C-alpha positions, -999 to 999 in steps of 0.1 A, spaced: -684 443 454 -673 421 426 -677 393 446 -708 400 457 -721 407 423 -710 374 409 -726 356 436 -759 372 428 -753 366 392 -749 329 401 -781 326 423 -798 344 393 -791 315 370 -798 294 397 -831 307 395 -837 312 359 -829 274 358 -850 262 391 -882 253 375 -864 226 351 -844 211 376 -874 208 400 -888 189 369 -860 165 369 -867 136 397 -829 130 397 -818 164 405 -852 176 432 -839 172 465 -803 176 455 -776 204 458 -760 219 434 -728 236 429 -725 266 406 -698 285 394 -695 311 369 -733 307 361 -732 269 352 -744 238 371 -714 218 380 -721 193 401 -751 175 418 -748 160 455 -768 145 480 -760 167 510 -749 205 512 -717 189 533 -705 168 505 -711 200 480 -698 226 501 -664 202 508 -663 196 473 -667 226 458 -644 244 480 -611 223 469 -624 226 436 -626 260 433 -599 273 455 -595 310 441 -628 319 431 -665 324 443 -693 294 446 -726 288 450 -742 254 469 -780 256 465 -807 232 476 -826 225 445 -863 224 465 -894 243 457 -895 265 490 -889 301 481 -881 311 521 -851 291 520 -811 300 535 -791 301 508 -756 286 516 -728 312 500 -695 309 504 -672 337 499 -639 329 484 -611 355 476 -586 351 457 -553 361 475 
């Protein structure tokens, strides 16, 4: 349950920054890794973003989100539980 809350908080954070990101042509269309309500790193494709984040945040949750206008997009969420 805690993991879901953290992921929702990260997604809500992304939504609060989305308009600003869309106005920045260097970020529009990129994939952003979000961790602990922070925009951590931007990538050109999902696969690179996901692999980087999976290696960087081995013991916690992160969110990879595509910076595009469409509201009906698939959100790529990866949950990683501490062991």
